[in-house]
C-alpha positions in Angstrom: -123.6 26.3 -39.3 -121.2 28.7 -40.5 -121.1 31.3 -38.0 -120.9 28.4 -35.3 -117.8 26.9 -37.2 -116.3 30.4 -37.5 -116.9 31.3 -33.6 -115.2 27.2 -33.1 -112.0 28.2 -35.0 -112.0 31.4 -33.1 -112.0 29.6 -29.9 -109.3 27.1 -31.0 -107.2 29.8 -32.3 -107.4 32.1 -29.0 -106.6 28.5 -27.0 -103.5 28.1 -29.1 -102.4 32.1 -28.5 -102.9 31.6 -24.8 -100.7 27.9 -24.8 -98.1 29.6 -27.2 -98.0 32.5 -24.3 -98.5 30.0 -21.8 -95.4 28.4 -23.0 -93.2 31.5 -24.3 -93.7 33.0 -20.3 -92.2 29.4 -19.0 -89.4 29.3 -21.8 -88.4 32.9 -20.7 -88.5 32.4 -17.2 -86.3 29.1 -17.8 -83.9 31.3 -19.9 -84.1 34.5 -17.4 -83.2 31.9 -14.5 -79.9 30.4 -16.9 -78.8 33.9 -17.3 -79.2 34.6 -14.2 -77.5 31.2 -12.8 -74.5 32.1 -15.5 -74.7 35.9 -14.4 -73.8 34.8 -10.9 -71.5 32.0 -11.3 -69.5 34.6 -13.5 -69.6 37.1 -10.6 -68.2 34.3 -8.3 -65.2 33.1 -10.8 -64.9 37.0 -11.1 -65.2 37.8 -7.7 -64.2 34.7 -5.1 -62.3 32.5 -7.9 -59.7 35.2 -9.7 -57.0 35.0 -8.2 -57.3 31.2 -9.0 -58.0 31.4 -12.1 -55.4 34.5 -13.0 -52.7 32.4 -11.6 -53.7 29.3 -13.7 -53.8 31.4 -16.8 -50.2 33.2 -15.9 -49.0 29.4 -15.4 -50.2 28.5 -18.9 -48.4 31.9 -20.6 -45.6 32.5 -18.1 -42.6 29.8 -17.0 -39.1 30.1 -15.4 -36.2 29.3 -17.3 -32.9 28.8 -15.2 -29.6 30.8 -16.5 -26.0 28.9 -15.6 -23.6 30.3 -13.5 -20.1 31.0 -14.6 -17.8 28.5 -13.4 -15.1 29.4 -10.6 -11.5 29.9 -12.0 -8.6 27.5 -10.7 -5.7 29.1 -9.3 -2.3 27.8 -8.4 -0.8 29.4 -4.8 0.8 32.5 -7.0 -2.9 33.3 -8.9 -1.6 31.7 -12.4 -4.5 30.0 -14.0 -4.6 26.3 -14.0 -8.5 26.0 -15.2 -10.2 28.5 -16.8 -13.6 29.4 -18.6 -12.6 30.5 -22.4 -14.7 32.1 -24.9 -15.8 29.4 -27.7 -18.2 29.0 -30.8 -20.7 26.3 -31.5 -22.3 25.4 -34.5 -26.4 24.7 -33.8 -29.0 23.8 -35.9 -32.8 25.0 -35.5 -34.8 21.8 -37.0 -37.9 23.9 -37.8 -36.0 26.6 -40.1 -34.5 23.7 -42.8 -37.0 22.3 -44.8 -34.6 19.0 -45.2 -32.6 18.1 -42.1 -30.3 15.8 -43.9 -29.6 17.7 -46.7 -28.6 20.6 -44.2 -26.4 18.4 -41.9 -24.9 17.0 -45.4 -24.1 20.7 -46.4 -22.2 21.1 -42.9 -20.4 18.1 -43.2 -18.8 19.5 -46.6 -17.3 22.3 -44.9 -16.4 21.3 -41.5 -15.5 17.3 -40.1 -18.4 16.1 -37.8 -17.6 13.1 -36.2 -20.1 9.9 -36.1 -20.0 10.7 -31.9 -21.1 14.3 -32.8 -23.4 13.1 -35.1 -25.1 10.5 -32.3 -25.3 13.6 -29.6 -27.2 15.3 -32.1 -29.5 13.0 -33.0 -30.3 12.0 -29.5 -30.7 15.5 -28.4 -33.0 16.2 -31.4 -35.6 13.4 -29.8 -35.4 15.5 -26.4 -35.9 19.3 -27.7 -38.7 20.9 -29.5 -38.5 21.6 -33.3 -37.4 25.5 -32.6 -34.9 25.2 -30.0 -31.2 25.5 -31.1 -29.4 21.8 -31.0 -25.6 21.7 -30.9 -23.9 19.7 -33.4 -19.9 20.6 -33.4 -18.8 22.8 -30.0 -15.3 24.4 -30.1 -15.1 25.7 -32.9 -11.8 26.7 -34.7 -11.2 30.2 -36.4 -11.0 28.7 -39.5 -14.2 26.7 -39.1 -16.2 29.7 -37.8 -15.1 31.7 -40.8 -15.9 28.9 -43.3 -19.6 28.3 -41.9 -20.0 32.2 -41.7 -19.6 32.5 -45.6 -21.7 30.2 -46.6 -24.2 30.2 -44.1 -26.6 32.0 -46.4 -26.9 29.1 -48.6 -27.4 26.3 -45.6 -30.6 26.4 -43.8 -31.3 26.7 -40.0 -27.6 26.9 -38.7 -26.1 29.2 -36.5 -22.9 30.2 -35.1 -23.2 31.2 -31.1 -20.2 32.2 -28.4 -20.3 30.3 -25.0 -18.1 30.0 -22.4 -15.7 26.8 -22.0 -13.7 25.1 -19.7 -10.5 25.1 -20.9 -7.1 23.8 -19.5 -4.2 26.1 -20.6 -1.5 23.1 -19.2 -2.6 20.5 -20.3 -1.5 17.5 -18.9 0.3 18.9 -16.3 -2.5 18.8 -13.9 -4.7 16.2 -15.9 -4.7 14.0 -12.6 -4.5 17.0 -10.3 -7.3 19.6 -11.9 -9.0 17.0 -13.0 -11.9 17.8 -15.7 -15.4 18.2 -16.2 -17.9 16.7 -18.4 -21.9 16.5 -19.9 -24.0 15.6 -16.9 -25.4 12.3 -16.7 -28.0 10.2 -15.3 -25.6 9.8 -12.2 -24.7 13.1 -12.0 -28.0 14.6 -11.8 -29.3 11.8 -8.9 -26.1 13.1 -6.5 -26.5 17.2 -7.2 -29.1 19.6 -6.3 -32.1 19.7 -8.8 -32.5 23.0 -8.5 -28.5 24.6 -8.6 -28.7 22.5 -12.1 -31.2 23.2 -14.3 -29.4 25.3 -16.7 -25.9 23.3 -16.1 -24.4 21.3 -18.7 -21.6 20.1 -17.4 -19.7 19.3 -13.9 -16.7 18.2 -12.4 -16.0 14.8 -13.1 -12.7 13.7 -11.6 -10.0 16.0 -9.1 -10.5 19.3 -7.8 -13.0 19.9 -10.5 -15.2 16.8 -8.8 -13.6 17.5 -5.4 -15.1 21.1 -5.1 -17.8 20.9 -7.2 -20.0 22.7 -4.2 -17.6 25.5 -4.1 -16.9 26.3 -8.2 -19.9 25.8 -9.3 -21.9 28.6 -8.3 -25.9 29.1 -8.0 -28.4 29.6 -10.9 -30.0 32.2 -12.0 -33.6 32.6 -13.3 -36.3 34.3 -16.0 -39.9 34.6 -15.8 -40.3 34.6 -19.1 -43.9 34.7 -21.3 -44.3 32.1 -23.8 -47.2 31.2 -26.5 -49.0 28.3 -26.6 -45.8 25.9 -28.3 -43.5 27.3 -25.6 -41.5 29.9 -27.9 -40.4 32.7 -25.7 -42.1 36.1 -26.8 -40.6 38.5 -23.8 -38.5 38.5 -20.6 -40.5 39.7 -17.9 -38.2 39.3 -15.3 -34.5 38.4 -14.5 -32.3 37.4 -11.6 -29.0 37.1 -12.3 -26.7 33.6 -11.8 -24.3 33.9 -9.2 -20.9 32.7 -10.5 -18.9 30.2 -9.0 -15.8 30.5 -6.2 -12.5 31.2 -7.7 -10.6 28.5 -6.0 -6.1 28.6 -4.9 -4.7 26.0 -4.7 -1.6 25.3 -2.5 0.4 23.8 -5.6 3.0 25.9 -7.3 2.9 25.5 -10.9 6.8 25.8 -11.3 7.6 22.9 -8.9 4.9 21.4 -10.7 6.4 21.3 -14.1 9.7 20.4 -12.5 9.1 18.0 -11.1 7.2 16.3 -14.4 9.8 17.0 -16.4 12.2 15.7 -13.7 10.7 12.1 -14.2 11.6 12.4 -17.9 11.2 9.0 -19.7 9.5 7.4 -16.5 6.1 6.5 -15.2 5.9 7.8 -12.0 4.6 10.2 -9.2 6.2 13.4 -7.0 4.9 14.5 -4.0 6.3 17.8 -2.7 5.0 18.6 1.0 5.1 21.4 4.0 5.8 20.2 6.8 4.3 22.0 9.1 1.5 23.4 7.0 0.6 19.7 5.0 0.6 22.1 2.0 0.6 20.1 -1.3 3.2 22.0 -3.4 3.1 19.6 -5.8 1.4 16.6 -7.5 2.5 15.0 -10.3 1.3 11.5 -11.7 3.0 10.5 -15.0 1.8 9.5 -17.9 -1.0 12.2 -17.9 -3.5 13.1 -20.8 -5.4 16.2 -22.2 -8.3 16.8 -20.2 -9.4 19.0 -22.8 -10.6 16.2 -24.6 -13.0 15.2 -22.0 -14.9 18.4 -21.9 -17.0 18.2 -24.9 -17.3 14.5 -25.2 -13.9 12.4 -25.6 -14.5 10.0 -29.1 -14.6 6.3 -28.3 -11.5 5.7 -30.2 -9.7 8.4 -28.3 -11.3 7.1 -25.2 -10.3 3.5 -26.0 -7.0 4.1 -26.9 -6.2 5.9 -23.5 -7.8 2.7 -21.5 -5.4 0.3 -23.5 -2.0 2.2 -23.4 0.3 0.1 -21.7 1.4 3.1 -19.6 -1.9 4.0 -18.5 -2.0 7.3 -18.2 -5.8 7.8 -16.9 -4.0 5.7 -13.6 -3.5 8.2 -10.8 -0.5 7.3 -9.2 -0.2 9.4 -6.2 -3.3 8.8 -5.0 -3.8 4.5 -6.4 -0.6 3.6 -7.1 0.4 0.7 -4.6 4.0 -0.1 -4.0 6.8 -1.7 -2.4 8.1 0.7 0.1 11.5 -1.0 0.0 14.4 0.7 1.9 12.0 3.7 2.5 10.5 1.9 5.7 13.7 1.3 7.1 13.9 4.7 9.2 10.5 3.9 10.9 11.5 0.4 11.5 15.1 1.8 13.1 12.4 4.3 15.5 9.9 1.6 16.5 13.5 -0.5 18.1 14.6 2.9 19.5 11.0 3.4 21.3 11.2 -0.3 22.5 14.7 -1.0 23.4 15.5 -3.4 20.9 18.4 -1.4 20.0 20.0 1.9 20.5 22.1 4.6 18.0 25.2 2.6 19.4 24.0 -0.6 18.9 26.3 -2.4 15.9 25.4 -5.4 13.9 27.7 -7.3 11.3 26.9 -7.6 8.2 28.4 -10.3 6.4 26.4 -10.0 3.2 23.4 -12.7 4.4 21.0 -13.8 7.1 19.4 -16.8 8.4 16.8 -17.4 10.6 17.7 -19.7 13.0 16.9 -23.5 12.1 16.0 -22.1 8.4 17.7 -23.2 5.2 16.5 -19.8 3.4 19.1 -17.6 3.0 18.2 -13.6 3.0 20.9 -11.5 1.2 22.3 -7.6 1.6 22.3 -5.7 -1.4 26.0 -5.4 -1.3 28.6 -8.6 -2.2 30.0 -9.4 1.2 28.2 -7.2 3.0 29.0 -4.3 5.0 31.1 -5.2 7.7 30.1 -4.0 11.7 27.8 -0.8 11.4 25.8 0.9 13.9 22.6 2.8 13.3 23.6 5.8 11.5 25.7 3.6 8.9 23.0 1.2 8.6 20.5 4.2 7.6 23.2 5.5 5.5 24.2 2.3 3.5 20.4 0.9 3.8 22.2 -2.3 5.5 19.5 -4.7 4.8 20.9 -7.6 7.2 20.5 -4.8 10.2 16.9 -4.6 9.6 16.7 -8.1 8.9 17.6 -8.6 12.2 15.6 -6.0 14.1 12.3 -6.6 12.5 13.4 -10.5 14.1 13.6 -9.0 17.5 10.7 -6.5 17.0 8.1 -9.1 15.3 5.7 -8.2 13.3 2.6 -6.8 16.1 5.5 -4.2 17.2 6.4 -3.1 14.1 2.9 -2.7 12.7 1.8 -0.5 15.6 4.8 1.5 14.8 4.0 2.0 10.9 0.2 2.6 12.1 1.3 5.3 14.3 2.5 7.6 11.2 -0.3 6.7 9.1 0.5 3.4 7.0 -2.6 1.4 6.0 -5.0 4.2 5.6 -5.8 6.9 3.6 -4.4 10.6 4.2 -7.4 12.4 3.7 -6.4 14.2 0.8 -9.3 16.1 -0.8 -9.0 14.6 -3.3 -11.5 11.7 -4.4 -9.9 8.3 -5.5 -7.2 7.3 -2.7 -6.7 3.9 -1.5 -5.6 3.0 2.1 -2.4 0.4 1.1 -1.7 -2.3 2.9 -0.4 -2.6 6.6 0.1 -6.6 7.0 -0.7 -8.0 10.5 -1.2 -11.1 11.8 -5.3 -10.7 12.0 -5.0 -9.1 8.3 -3.1 -12.0 6.7 -5.3 -14.6 8.0 -8.6 -13.0 7.0 -7.0 -12.2 3.6 -5.4 -15.8 2.9 -6.8 -17.5 5.8 -2.9 -18.8 6.8 -1.0 -17.8 9.7 1.9 -15.3 10.0 5.4 -16.9 9.1 8.6 -15.6 10.6 10.3 -15.3 6.9 7.4 -12.2 6.4 8.6 -10.3 9.1 12.3 -10.6 8.1 11.4 -9.1 4.8 8.9 -6.9 6.1 11.7 -4.8 7.6 13.1 -4.0 4.4 10.2 -2.9 3.2 8.8 -6.2 1.0 6.1 -8.6 0.9 3.1 -7.5 1.5 3.6 -3.9 2.7 2.1 -1.8 0.5 1.6 2.4 0.2 0.5 4.8 -2.0 3.2 8.0 -2.5 0.8 10.2 -0.6 1.0 8.3 2.2 4.9 7.7 2.2 5.4 11.7 1.5 3.0 12.1 4.5 5.0 9.7 7.0 8.0 10.9 5.8 6.4 14.6 6.9 5.7 13.5 10.2 9.5 11.9 10.8 10.8 15.4 9.6 8.5 17.4 12.2 9.5 14.8 15.1 6.1 13.5 15.6 4.2 16.8 14.2 2.7 17.2 10.7 -0.7 18.3 9.3 -2.8 16.4 7.3 -2.2 17.0 3.3 -4.3 19.7 1.4 -4.5 21.2 -1.6 -6.8 23.6 -0.5 -6.7 25.8 2.6 -4.3 24.6 5.5 -5.1 22.4 7.6 -4.4 22.2 11.7 -0.8 20.4 13.0 -1.1 17.0 14.3 1.0 15.3 17.1 1.0 11.8 15.2 3.1 10.5 16.7 5.0 10.8 20.2 9.1 9.5 21.1 11.9 10.7 22.4 13.9 13.6 21.2 17.0 11.4 21.3 15.3 9.0 19.0 14.4 11.6 16.2 17.8 12.7 16.2 18.9 9.7 15.7 17.0 9.0 12.9 17.3 12.1 11.5 21.4 12.0 11.7 20.9 8.7 10.0 18.8 9.9 7.0 21.0 13.3 6.1 24.4 10.9 6.1 22.2 9.2 3.3 22.7 12.2 1.1 25.9 14.1 2.7 27.9 10.8 4.4 30.7 9.4 2.8 28.8 5.9 2.2 25.7 7.2 1.7 23.7 5.8 -1.0 22.5 9.3 -2.6 25.7 10.8 -1.7 26.1 12.0 -5.5 23.4 14.2 -4.9 24.7 16.2 -2.2 27.0 18.6 -4.2 23.9 19.6 -6.6 21.8 20.3 -4.0 21.2 24.2 -2.7 20.7 23.3 1.0 21.3 19.8 3.2 19.1 17.0 2.7 17.7 14.3 4.7 16.3 11.3 2.8 16.3 7.5 2.1 16.4 5.4 -1.0 14.5 2.6 -1.8 13.2 0.3 -4.3 9.7 -1.6 -4.7 10.2 -5.1 -6.5 7.6 -6.1 -9.7 8.2 -9.5 -9.7 8.9 -12.3 -7.2 12.6 -12.9 -7.2 14.7 -16.2 -6.8 15.6 -16.7 -2.8 19.4 -16.5 -4.1 18.8 -12.8 -4.8 16.8 -12.0 -2.3 17.7 -8.3 -0.9 19.5 -7.3 -4.2 18.5 -4.2 -4.6 20.0 -2.4 -7.3 22.8 -4.9 -8.9 21.2 -6.9 -12.2 18.6 -4.7 -12.9 20.1 -4.0 -16.4 19.9 -7.3 -17.5 16.0 -7.7 -17.2 13.6 -6.2 -19.6 12.4 -3.2 -18.7 9.0 -4.0 -17.9 10.4 -6.4 -15.1 12.8 -3.8 -13.5 12.5 -2.5 -9.5 10.6 0.6 -8.9 13.3 3.1 -7.9 11.7 5.6 -4.6 13.3 8.3 -2.5 11.7 10.4 0.0 13.3 13.1 1.8 13.1 16.4 4.0 15.3 19.7 3.8 16.3 21.9 4.9 18.1 18.9 7.3 18.3 20.9 10.2 15.0 22.7 9.9 13.0 20.6 8.0 10.5 22.5 6.0 9.8 20.5 2.8 9.4 17.1 2.0 10.0 15.6 -1.4 9.0 11.6 -2.5 9.7 10.1 -5.6 8.7 7.0 -7.5 10.1 6.1 -10.6 8.7 3.2 -12.2 10.6 0.6 -13.0 13.7 3.0 -12.6 15.6 0.2 -11.3 17.8 2.1 -8.2 16.4 4.4 -5.9 19.8 5.9 -5.5 20.6 5.9 -9.3 17.0 7.3 -10.7 15.3 8.5 -8.0 17.6 10.6 -5.7 18.8 12.8 -8.6 14.9 13.5 -9.6 14.2 14.2 -5.6 17.0 16.9 -6.0 16.1 18.3 -8.9 12.6 19.1 -7.9 13.9 20.5 -4.3 15.9 22.8 -6.0 13.2 24.4 -8.0 10.7 24.4 -5.0 13.3 26.6 -3.1 14.2 28.3 -6.0 10.4 29.4 -5.8 10.6 30.6 -2.9 8.9 28.0 -1.1 
């Protein structure tokens, strides 16, 4: 029994050992198969998919970082700087390097003034940045602020002072409306600009030349391929392509003439434009008052911006491009040309001015600006003395349709195409325009006052200057341009005799014995041809209709007429056009003409 029992146990042991061996062999085979499969997969990864996974690893480890280009300079025609990139310093904070950010901010505020707007921008930027990234708290530090922060830097965690280039406008408000300014990129800017060119850019042109020529001034971004850790911190630079700086832009503007025009306006708000007749080059373009464009570069505060918006004189308003004024008597040469070309008048045609004019079967009286009138005058005297009655009668004879056609030839009622944003088209009234605008027919009395530049007609200073250039060039001039030159265009074709007659009449305005602007004649370096005018600020009683200058001193300043003058010189070989609008100046002859004389002399002295 014992033997059988031992034998049975031995058989069981052998059976169990065989089972274990078979299971072990099975597991070995399975493991070998798994290992083989893994080895095969590894081989496939190493050989067939190697490039793909290396690229993925590089994407996680290597990134592209954009480099901002230096913005191009803006220069005047002589190469003098109007907008530059000036070295400056900014205070930055790295959040991860400070244990208590609020304490750091408080200590900084004890050393330099930090405005509420700067704090707000800092907090917004902090939300969009990583903890190890520098965040600007205050830009454009003064030398005193830099020194103060440097002395106390050791006891304030997380701060640093970084050098950078900032846009600077050395002439301040003198070129505010012309050059414009740059400001921080916003959502609307990003929508209209090429994303690749602006990845590292913080500022973009907002107004003026800075906006108009953004594409040429900005340049092209460079890049760096950098190795980063898992948090995105840069470990080293692997490759670098330098940015390509923006183009330096040379304007047609002359700094000396621009300054002379700004100063000549003195206490008056207004506009001055100086053009070259043949080339269309804009030599001066002044809108006054201006503002300091440097305030906008780093973000103007709410209070300061509100002060500009609520200023009675509207310093942010570009009067040259967007200021709409009645042309007043400056339109008379164009009305006269229409009369000559249509045969309604000749240079010898005379009209008697007794001081008043009436339409047949109408009670309303249209008055001349001179009590008792001017007597009998021909075309030259009518222009020289700005005789309203002469042009009342001529306007009625022509009719509004022929007047509008003639004015349209000279560019009234449409933008000149000047290379600046924001130009309006003005108003050239016609029968169809009035019906579309007011739902009313055109009345004869409206034709009468159109003849002296009152009523619905609205021009901008740049329009009036461009039209005067065409008049000076006997129908030919180039479109106005601030950058480069444009080809001359024959805008209007009239008989040479008619051009000559108008030129002689306009020269008599300045140098004739009875010309309205004869007072400036002796001051001029060359003979000038021009026309004075006034633009009504408010609708006056009928008994004062046509009165351009008298009674103005009795009115509050804000109700006085705007004073206008437009002219060209030298009178015999026109080269320069000067157009002036002095708001609430009262009279073109007494205020605008002397300003024009001063500006013209400055241009001549500058060799233009």
